[in-house]
N, C-alpha and C positions, 0 to 999 in steps of 0.2 A: 218243931210247928207243928201246931197242933192241927189236927184234920178230923173235918165232919163229913159225916153221909145224913146223909135227904133219902128219906124211904115215901116215897107220894105211891100208894097204898089206893092205884086207881080203880078199884074191885073186887071188897071180896066176897066171892061168890058162898064161901059154904060159910058163917057166921061162928059155929063151935066148933070147928078146926083152926078157923084164924084164933078163935079166945084161946084153945092151948098150945098156939105154938105164943104168944102172947106168955106163959106158960114158962118156956121151953129156954125163948133166945138170950132172958135178960144172964143167967149164969154164964154164957159166954160171953156176953158186951162185957162184961163188967170185967169177967178173968185177964179180959187181952186188954186190960186198964178205960175204958168206955163207961161213959156215962150216958144218959141220957138230959140231951139238952131241951126238946117238946118229947108228949106222948099223951098223944089221946085228948087234949087240950083242942078247945076251938081254935078250927081257920078260919080266912076270912079274905079274899079275893080281894086285895088293893088295889091293883090292876092285872087287865085280862081277866082270863074263863078261869074258875075255879070247880071241875067237876068229880074231884076225885073220891073217895071214902074216908081215907087217912092220911095223915102226914106223919112221920116222925122223924128228932134232926140226934141223933147222938153225934157225942164227942171220943175222941181219942185223940193218945198222946200224938199221935204224927200219922203218918199215909203207912206206915211198915205195919203199924198195929193196925192199922186198920186191913192192911191184904191177908198178912194171918188171921185176924178172926173171922175174914169172908172166907180161907180156905182152909178152917181149922178144922176139925174131926169136932170138938163140941160144939158148934155150930150147924155143922152141916145132914142131921135130921131135923132141926127144927126151920131152915129153908127151904130142906125139901118140901116139908109140910106148909112152907110158906109160897110154895111156889103151885103147889098144886093144890090150893085155895083162896087163890087171890090173886090177878093180875099188878104187876109191880113196875114200879119201875125206880131205881135204887142206884145214884152219883155217888164219891165222895167228894171232896174240891179240899187242897190245904192253904192255908193264911194265916199268916197269927190275929193276934183280935188286934183291930187299932186303938193306943192310945187316947184319948180326949186330947186337943190341941192346948198346950201349952197360955195363959193368956196373959 
């Protein structure tokens, strides 16, 4: 069952360091079977308040892959860098993609 990581980058305190983080993170994500579903595009609140600097959505094959990536040595340096240069909220959720109803 696919798992999605939703990263809300609330505030980027050091844009240069965050740019460096963005070059380090992808290799670790790809190594653990992840892919970017959304990264750096326009974000618009459809309901409620949106006041974060950035949202990123990752898709992994399953929750086990998310946990392996999150705790991996390959992501450790990038994670430390992100935690130092930005305030973030990061969650993951599992769930199958829903198919449209059959007519």
